[in-house]
N, C-alpha and C positions, 0 to 999 in steps of 0.2 A: 538377573540380567536386564540390561536397558532393551525394551522393545524397539524395533526398527521404526522409524519416523514413517507416518503415511504419506502416500504421496500427495503433492500440493494439488488442490483443486482452486481452480480461478474462473471468472466469469467474463464474457463480453456481451454488450446488448447491441443488438441488430434486427431491424426489420419487426420492431415490437415484440421481439422474444428475448430470454435469456438463454446464453449458450454456456455450458460448463464444460471445461477441458480439465484433463488430469494429467499431470506430469508425473510418469514413472520413468523407471530406468532404461526403459526401450523405446520410449517416445521420442522420436527425433523428426525434423522435416515439418511439413505442414500438419498441424493437429486437427484432427476430427473431434467434433464435440461429443463428450460422453452422454451427456443428457442436454434436453432442449426443454425450457419451462415457458409457460405462457401464462403472462400475468393477467390480473383481472382486467376486463374489459374497462377502459377510461384510466386506468393507471399508467402514469408515465413514469418509468423506472430511474431513479438517479443514481443508486448503487444497490449491489446484491453480493450474496455469500450462499453458497451451495454446502449442505452438509456432506461429509465425507463418504456417506453410503449413497449419495447422489439422489436421495429419496425426497428431500425436502429443500426448497429454497426461500431465502428471507430477503425482502428488498425492500427499500425505502423510497417513498415518492415526497413531494414537497410538504405533504399533511399527514403522513403516517407511516407505519412500518406493518409489513405483510408477510406472513407465512403460509406457503402452498405446498401441497405434495406435488409429487411429479406429474400425477394426473390432472393435476389443476384444482383439486379440492381445497377449500379453506380450512387451515389448521388454527390460526388465530390472526386477529388483526388489531393495531392499537393505533387510535388517531391521536393526532397532535393537536391539543386544545389551546386556544381557541382557532378555528379554520384561519388559514392566512391567503390571502389574494394576491401577496407579493409573488411574482414570478420570477425575478432573477436576484442573484447577490447571496442566496442561502441553499447549500446543498447538504441535506441530512445524510450522515454514512452510517454503515454498520458493518460489523466482524463478527465472526464466530469465535468462541473460546477454542482452546487446544484439544478440549476433550468434547465439544461440540454441546456441552449442555446448556451453555449460555449464549446470549446474543446482546452484544453491545452497540448501544445507537447513540450517535452524536445528534444532538438537535440544535441548529443555530437558531434559537427562538428569538434573539434579540433583532438581528437581520431581516427575520420573517414579519417582525412587527407585532409579535406576540408580547403578552405581560412578562415581565421578568428578563433574567439573562438567560444564557445558554444552559444545557442540560446534558449530562452524561447519564444514560439511563441503561440498566442491565434488565434483560428479560430472560425467562425460563424458554429454553427453546422449544419444549413440547407442549406447553400451555400458554406461554406469552406473558405469564404473569410477572409483574415487576418486581425485581429481588432486590433491587438498589438504585438510588437516584442520588446524582451528585449535581448539585446546583454550582454553576461555573461563573467565574467573575471574567468571562470574555464576550467579545462581540465579534465572532467568527463568521466568516462567509462558508467555510466547509473545514474539513479535518481528514486526516488519515490515519486509520488504525493499524497498528503494527503488534502482532501476536508473537510472544517469546517462544523460541521453537522448542524449549526445554522446561522451564519452569511456569508457562502460562500466562506470566505477566502479560498485560495489555497496555502498550503505549498509545496514546493520543497527541497528534500533531495538529493543532488547530492554528489555519491561517486568519490573520486579522487584517489581511489588506496591507496597506501603508503603515498601520500601527505595529506590525510585526507578527510573530509567532508565539504560541504557548505550547510546551511540551508537558504532559502528565503521564503518570504512571498507575497502573491500579493492582494491586497483588490482593491474594485471599487473606483475610485477617482472622481474628478470633472468632470462630463459630461461622466461619464462611463468608461473613460480611466484608466486601472489600474494602481496602486501605488505599486512600489515594494521597499520591505525592506529586507535587507541581515543581518542576525544576526551575531554579532562580535565574532563568533567562527569559527575555522577551524578543530576541533577536537571533533565534537559531531554528532551523527548519530540520526536523527529523528525515532523513532520507531511507535509511535502512536498518535493519538489525544484522549483526553477523550471524551467520549460520550455525555458528558454534554457540551462539547466546552470550559470549563474553564481552561483548562490545556494541557499540552503535555508531553511526555516522551522521553528523548533521552539517548544514551548510549555513554559513552567515546570511541574515536575511537580506542584507546590503549585498550579498553575493561577493565578498572580499576574499573569503576563504573557506576551507573546508576542515572538519574537526574531527575526531575520533575519540571516544568517550567510553569509560569502563561501564559495565552492568553490574549492579543497579545504580550506583551511587552517582554517575555521571561525571565523575572526574575525568578532566580532558587527558588523553594518553599523547596526543601530538596534536600540532595545527599546522595546516599548509595554505600559505597565501597563494594568492594569483602569482605573484612574482617566482615563487618557488617552482613554478612550471615552465618558466623562460616566457613569461608574457607579460606586457604592460600594464599594469593595475589600473591605469587611466583609460585603457581602450578595451580591457578585456575583463571576465567576470567568471565565477564559477556558477553554473547552473545548477537549478534544485532539481538534480537528477542523478542517475547512476546508482550505485549500490555495490553490494559483495558479490564478486564473480565466484569467488572459493571462500574458505574460511581465512585464507591468509591475504587475499588480494581483493581490493576494492577498485572500482571504476568511478573515476571522477571526471565530470564533464566542464570543460572549458569553452567559453563562447565569446562572442563580439561582433564587430563590424569591419568591414574592410574599408580600402578609401573610396571605393565606390558605392558606399551605403549597402553592400550586400552582407547578410547575416553569415555568420559560420560558427561551427562547433566542432571540437575534437573530443575524443575520449582518451584519458591517461590512466594507466594502471598505478597502483600504490600498494606496495608491500605493507600491511598493517601490523606487522611484528616487529618492523623496525622503521618505519615511517619514511622510507626511501622510495624515489620514483622507480617506475620500471618501463617506462616508454609508452608509446600511443599504442592504443587499441582500435585497429581498423574495422569498422561495421558499415554496412551500406545501409543507412536509414534516411528518412525524409526530415526527421526533426530530433532534437535531442532527448524527448522524453520517449521515443519509440523503443529504443533499447531498454529491456528489463532483466537485469542479471538475476539468476535462480539461487546462487551460492553454491552451486554443486559443481561449476565448471561450465555450465550452459547458460544460454539467454534466450529471451524471446524477442522477436521483431514482428512486424505487421506482414500479412501474406495475402494471398489471393482470396477474394471472395470475404474477406473480413477475418478470415482464421488466422490465428498466430502460427508463426513458425519458430521451432526450437532449433537452436544451433550448439555447437559444443566446441571446447577448444581442442578436445581428443578427436583423432580420427575414429569414425564410426564405420562397423564391418558394411560391406555393401549389402544392399536389400536382394534377397535371392529371387531370380526371376520366377515369373508364374509359371506353373506346370502347362505344357502344352495340351491342347485339347479342347 
């Protein structure tokens, strides 16, 4: 019997703290933080991930990765050597494995001015010990991690600015050592993995189209150019945003500029089983990246006081009134 998937845990950074939110079956509307973590004094958090039991946080700074308990005690820390005084253009990222045992850290060392190229490093979550290290042939500014929901494969999407993007995949190999695969593209940005784990979505770095690929080989299932959505490709483009709303439906974002130079964007639904369009998806947000599809028919937007709001396609039961008294 396949165990039920764990609730999703995600973080937001605000007021010098890391807020962890849990998305479970009954959590809709404005979400309240399930845990709050206080980084070490002087640490400027770039990216963070919280263990599913909410007892530990791992975060990156420009010069290292840190693991703290919920009480603020240091579990371990690993500095990026040599220290970099470069303040902009490099954003180290992190993600936790599906089982919570390892932390994957992307180090954009080239842009940070360190010796050598970028690195992808795997740490033991409990001790911080380095279990694997991959030297990368990239000069990235930052990267997004995507953990496969079923087999634990870890994808890494490295952004190299005007030079394009590189997508890698790591799987458990012989003896537990990761095996790394680099996809043969330099012009596609990984947007999301399907909740079924059977495919993933990319957008052309030049923003001319969106494509859907089979996991794990990356073979293209179908591609939709800008004109397929009814827009002029000379005046419109596909945004690097969106994702899987459900296992069968993806949200693709189209954008452009109107005649009076006002920027616009619209969300469109795509049936990923057939490659057919499903019409516009109307959501009130301030920018094309605010919408975060969760794959289960719900999505997040920004809310009051910085807390995210979870919405759903399905009508939700009314909240019972508070008892009088």
